N, C-alpha and C positions, 0 to 999 in steps of 0.2 A: 270839629270832630273831637270827641272825648275819648282819651285812651284809658280812662278809669273803668270803662265797661268791658274791656278785654280781660278774659281770664289769663292767669299766668300759664305759660307754656310748660307742660309736664316734661319730666326727664325721659319718659318712655311713652310714645304715642303711636297709634295705628289708625289707618283710615278704614279698616274693616269693622263694621258695626257689630260683628259677632265676637270681636276680641275684647278681652277684659281691659285692654289699654286704650280703648276708644273713648274719646271725650267729645260729645256732640257740641258743647258750647264753644270749643276751640275752632271748629270748622265753620262757625257762623262768620268768621273773619278770614281774610286771605293770609295764609302763612307761607313761609319759604324755608328751605333747608339748604344750608351751605355744607358741602362735604369736601374736605381738603381744600377749602378756599374757593370752590366753584359751586354755583347754584345748581341744584338738581331738581327737576320737575317730575321725576318718575318714582319718587320715594313712596313706598307703601307703609313702612314702619321704621322708626328710629329709636335709638337709645343714646343719649348724650353721655351719660356717665361711663358706659361700657365702650363707647366709640364705634358704633356700627349702624348701618342702614340696611334695609331689605328692599331690593328692586326686582321687578319681573325679569326673568331670563328669556328675553325675546318673546315669541308667541307660544312657547311651550306651556301646556296645561298639565296639572296633576290629575289623578284618577277621579277627583270630585269635580273637575271642570274649572278649577281655580288656577290663576297664573302660577307657574312654578317660580319660587323666589330664590334669589341668591343673596348672601350676606356679604357686605363689603365693610372692611374695617378701616377706620381713619378718624380724623377730627370732624365732629358733627356740631353744627350750630343751628338752632331754630330761631326764627324771628317773624314778627308780623310785618307784612308789606304795607 
């Protein structure tokens, strides 16, 4: 395996293709998010420099049918698996 083909993980990343923080090349590889030392699998968006992640608030939907997000603050680390 060659690690040189992986793009550098951005400071702010979203899994929503409609977001300006979406980077398709990053999602060609398996990535992980550590939040306060524990791996989270439900992260929709993160910002390392500001120290927050956005996760769905249960099964609640907003008026457009998208999952309602809550912002959690703490230490965020992104890595390739």
